N, C-alpha and C positions, 0 to 999 in steps of 0.2 A: 337896589329897588327893583331891577328887572327879576332877579331870583325871587324876591318876595311876592311879585306879582304872579310869576309862573307857580309858585308853591300854592298860593291862594287859589289860582285856577284848577290846580290839580285836586285839591281838597275839595272844591266845589263840584268837580266831575265825579269824584268818589261819592259824594253825598247823594248826587242825582240817581247814581247806580244802585243805591241801596232800595229794596222793595219797600213799598209804603206799609206792608203788613208787618214789617219788623218794628214799626213804631205804634202799632195797634195795641190798645189795651185788651187784655184778655184773649181767648182762643178765637180763631177765625170761624165764622159758622160754616156748617157743612150741611149738605142735603143727603138724606138716608131714606131708605124704604124699608119698612118692617112689617113683617107677616106673623100673625099669631094663629097657630092651629091647635085644636084640642076640644076639650069637653067644657063642662059648666064653670070650671076654674078659669078657663081662658075667657069664657063669655062674661064672666063676672057676676056669677049668681051669689045673692046674699044669704045669710042665715035664715032669711024669711022668704025665700024664694022669689025674691025679685032680682031685676037685672041693673047692676050699677058698674062702677068702675071695678075692674079685676086687675090682676097683676100686670097684664099687657098695657093697660091704660097708664098705670103708675110707672111702667118702663118707659113709655113714651115722654112722660113728665121728666123722667131722670135724664133722658136724651136731650129735651129741650133746655133743661138747667145747664147742660154742658154745651150749650150753643150750637145744637144741631137743629135743622129743620126736618121733621119727619113725615114721610108719607106712610100712613098706617092703615092696614087692613086686617080685621079680626074675623077669622073664619070659625073662631069657637063657638060650639052648640051644645047646649045642655043635653045630657043623655048620651052623647056620642060615645062610641066605642072605636077601638082601633081599627075595625072593619069599615066602620063610616069615614074615618080620615082616609084610610087607604082608597076607598072608592072616591073620595074628594079629588084625590090626586089626578084623576082623569079628566076633571071639569076644566073647561077653557079659562074661566075666570081666575081659578086657583092658580093653574099654571102661569098664567100671564103675571099675577102679582108675585110669585115666587121667582120667576125670571128677573123681575126688577129688584128684588130684595137684596139688601146688604145684610139683613139680620132675620132670622126664622126662630121662632120659640114654638115649643111643643110641650103639651101635657096630655097624655092619652094612655088608657090601659086600666084605670081604676074601674070603669063601668063594666069592663068585661068580667071582672071578678066580684063585684058587688051584687051582681044580679044572680050569682050562683052560691051565696052564702048559705041557702038553705038546701043546696044539692053539692056538698064539698067533694063528691067523688068525681065531679067534672071540672074542678079547678085546675088540675094538673094540665089537662088538655087546653084549657082556655089560657093558661100561661104560656104554652107552646103557641098559641094562636097569636097572642099579644107579641111574642118575640118575632114571629114570621111577618105579621102585619107591620110593626114597627120598622123592621129590616126593609120591608118594601116601601114604607113612607120615605124613609130617610135616603134610600136609593134613589127614588124617584126625584127628590130635591136635588141630590147630586146631579143627576142627569141634567135637569132643568136649568141648574145654576151652581156650577162647581165651586165658584167663589164665595158663595153664601156662607156666613157663620151660622151654624145651627146649634141651638140649646135645647137639651131635652130635660124635662123636669121629673124629678122623683117625687113621690107621694109623701104627704104628712099622715100620721095616724088620725083617722076621722072620728074614732069613737072614745074619746078620754072620758066621757060621762058615764059609760057603762060600768057595771060591777067589775071589780079587779080579775075576778076569775074569768069573765068573758073577754076581757081585754088581753089576757096573757094567751088566750086561745087565738086571738086574731093578729097579735103582733107578728108572729113569724110568717104569716101570710103576707102582710105589708112588706115585710123584709125580703121576701121571695120575689115579689112582683118589682120592688126597687132593684134588686139584683139583676132581674131579666131586663129591666129598661137600661141600666147602666151598662150591661154587657153589650147590648145592642148598639148603644150610642158610641161606646168606645171602639168597638168593631168598625164602626162608620167614620172614625175619626171626628166624631162630633163631642160636644161638651156636656156632660151630665151634671145637673144641678140638684144637690140634695136639699130637701127642705125639712125633714123630720125633726131634727133637732132644733131648728129655729122656731118651728111653731111649738114644740113641746116646752118651750121656756115659760109660756103663758097661755095654757089653754083656755083659761076663763076669759081672756081678753080675746084671743084669735078665733074661738070657736064657742061663741056665747050662748047659742042655742042648743040644748041638750039632746033635741029631737032632730037635729038638721047637721049634716056634714060639712056645710059650706062655711067660708071664711067671713070674718068681719072686714071692714075697711083696713083696719090695722094689720089683720092677718094677710091680706093682699099686698100691702105695702111692705111686710116682712119677705113675702115671696119675691117681690120685685127687687128688693134689696140683695137677695141672694143671687138671683140672676145677674144683678148689676156688678156684683163683686167680680164675675168672670168676664163680663162684657167690658168693664172699664179697662181691664188690662188689654184688651185687643182692639178697641174701637179707634185707636190712633192709626190703624192701618188704612183707614178710609179718609 
């Protein structure tokens, strides 16, 4: 009888030593901070030039669906170039939020090139500036917060409604821009997020306005999904 009592007491003690979280259903909630940097795509510009949910907001929703509490700050500004974002890295409010962030996303560089489509001879120099500015941006983030996970977006083709001949002239330019962005991201040990193939699957749905380069809600959700594929593999580090 004494042995049975002792055995029962040992089992009870072992039971008490097991963390309560081991019996909880689902993942334990975690708190993270997320900063979005970039242009109109980060800001959430619609195909009709309004501001609504962009891919960054849909990323927040995906974090929340995975039981994360998210502190979110979106510094995306329509029309921003890589020079604008590089300058923003000197702002106190931007630096403060980046220091706090576990995750940072960036889309930048398209406006540097789009404004020069009528002066193509200037595009090679603009690509060099995108490379240098993005390198500076990612380096600044690294200095402010070496542990932040940084994801850099590649661009989709924004002119699927143009005549085929014009599209074929512009596609190599998009490829070159994405190559520059990916190269800099890899050099900085950050993650490049390609989006062109995902958006190309349904241009009619994702880019519904033939006179506007911005995504529909469904398009932004697809972009967020492409980010999430990479983020979901690493988020358990926090």
